[in-house]
C-alpha positions, 0 to 999 in steps of 0.5 A: 851607635859606635864602634870603642876600638875603631870609631865605626858609625852609621852611615848615611844615604838613599835608598832608590826604588825602580821609579828612581825615587829618592828615600833616605836610609841609614845603614848601622854597623852590626855592634855587639858588646863585647867583654876584653883584657884591657891593660888585664883587667876584664872591661864591657865594650862595644865592637863591630863585628870586624873588631870581636873578630880581629880580638879573637884572631890577635888572641889565638895568635897569641896563645899559640905562639906561647904553647908552641915549643922552640924547635934549635 
């Protein structure tokens, strides 16, 4: 699978055993379906956990900015 925001895809490499035998292996990104607001509409996207965390932080930051009183 692929992250719809950052484009993170599986990476390929080798598992190397103690005897140095190389076996093909694939590292999958941690992808989850998530519903986020895009242009004021709810949209279901496949996101990696890093993007979900970043989106959550951005929303939290914007809510704090809106609710904080202006001190002069």
